[in-house]
N, C-alpha and C positions, 0 to 999 in steps of 0.2 A: 671564147670568153663570153660569159653572160653575167652581167651584174645588174641586178634590179634592186633598188632601195626605195623604201618609203619611210620617211621619218617625220616626226613632229618637230617643228622648228619655231624658235622664238628668237628674233633678233631685233635690232633697232629698225630694220628696214621692212620686215615682213613677219607677221605672226600667222602661222598656218601650217599646212601640210604640203610636202612636196614629194614628187616621184621623179627619180632620174632613171631613164631607160638607157642603160649602157650596154646593150646587147650588140655584139659584133664579132662575126667570123668572116674571114676573107677566103678560106679554102675549106673543102670538105675534110672531115676527119680522115687521117691517114695520107692526105695529099702533102707531098713535100715541096715540090716546085710549082710555081705559078706558071700556067700555060696560057699563051695568047688565045684570045677568043676564037680565032679562026682555026686553031689547032686542037680544040677540045673535040675528042672523038664524038661522032654523032650520037652514039648509044649512051654517052655519059653527060651530054650537055644539059638536058632537062633536069637530071638528078642533081648535078652540081648547082645549078641555079636554084632549084627547089630547096635544097639543104640550106643554102645561104639565106634565101628569103625567109625560110621558116624561122630562123633565129633573128635576123636583122629587121624583119617587117612583121610577120604574122605573130610572133611572140609578143611584140610590143603592143599590138592591138589587144591580144588576149589579156595581158597583164594590166594595161591601162583600163580596159573595160571592167576588169575585176576590181580595181582600186577606185573606180569612179564613185561608187556609193560612199566610201570613206572620204574621198576628196571633196565631194559635194557638201559634206557636213562642216568643212573647215571654213573659217572666215576669209581665208586667202589660200587658194590652192595653186600650186605650180606644177606643171609637167615639163620636164626637160628631156628632150630626145637627143642622144649623142650621135652626131652625124660625122661627116668628113668633108674636107674640101674636094675630095674626089667626087662628091655628089654634085658639085656646082657645075653648071653648064658654062659659066663664064670665067671662073677663077683659074682653073688649070686645064691643061689638055688631058683628054681621057687616056688612061693607061689600059691597053687591051687585056693584059694579064689580070687586071682587077675589074673586069666588066661586070661580073656578078655582084661583087662587093659594092662597087660604085653605084650601079643602078639600084641596088637594094637601099642604099643610103639616100638616093634621090627619091625613091618611093617613100622612105621614112619622112623626108622633108615634106612630101605631099600630104602624108598623114598628119603631120604637125599642122599644116595649113588647114586641113579639114577639121581637126579637133578644135583649133583656135576659132574657126568660124562658127562651129556649132556651139561653143561655150562663150561666145563674145559678150553675151548679156549677163554673165556671171562674174564672180571675183577671180576666176581662173586666169592664169597666164600660161600659154603653151608655146614653147619655142624649141628650135633645134640649135645645137651648138657644135662647133668643131673644136676639139681640145688641142689640135695641132699634132705634129708628128711625135707622139709620145713613145718612149721605149717600153713596149709591152710584148706579150707573147704573140699578138697579132702580126707584128713585124720582126719577130725574132730579136727583140730588144735593140733594134738599130735606130730607134727614134732619137731625136735631139733634145727632147724635153722629158722630164720625169712625169710619171702618172700624177703626182701631186701638183705639179705645175699645170698640167693639162686640166685638172679638176677645177681650177680657179674659175673658168668661164661657166661651168655647170653650177657651181655654188653661187656665182653672181646672178645667174638667171633664176635659180631656185629661190633666191631671196629678194626678188624684185619688189619694189613698192607697188602700191595699188595703181599708180599712174604709169607703170612700166609697160614696155612693149609686149605684144602678143602676136603670134603668127609669124615670127621672124626667124632668121638664120644668122647666127653670130659666132665670132671668134674673139680672141683677146683684143683685136683691133676695132671691133664694132660689127655692124651689119655686113653680111656676106651676100653677094649677088647670087640669086638662084642659078 
């Protein structure tokens, strides 16, 4: 699943442009079962990680850099990167079968921090969000939240006021520990 949106936005909280990077795959095309990290065949390991990182990390850099000229023209620009609690070192225990996915989302959080630092003296706000365990094709629709419910945190961060946070990692309950 890869969903990248850039829309003009005018609300009572923010007038500007926002970009939500909602790129996320957890397995390579054609892979049915998740395999623990130690059981990935040696000849497949790098390919599996590269495929997942291409979507979850590298594509975000490509798209964000492509949209930066437009975003820089906005009076208030927001970049929201959709991450996961699986990316947190402190929130939950790692799940070996999701090593490529979770580490790619950890890398995405690092990119969020880098963009936020680079853009700190601008009207940009750059944050990562976790939408929660949403029923999508990423998890074969086993999630406990709808995609609409999960989108609330992304919309909240996309419409932050000028004094809102930047360089953070958030879910519906507030900041998440890295």
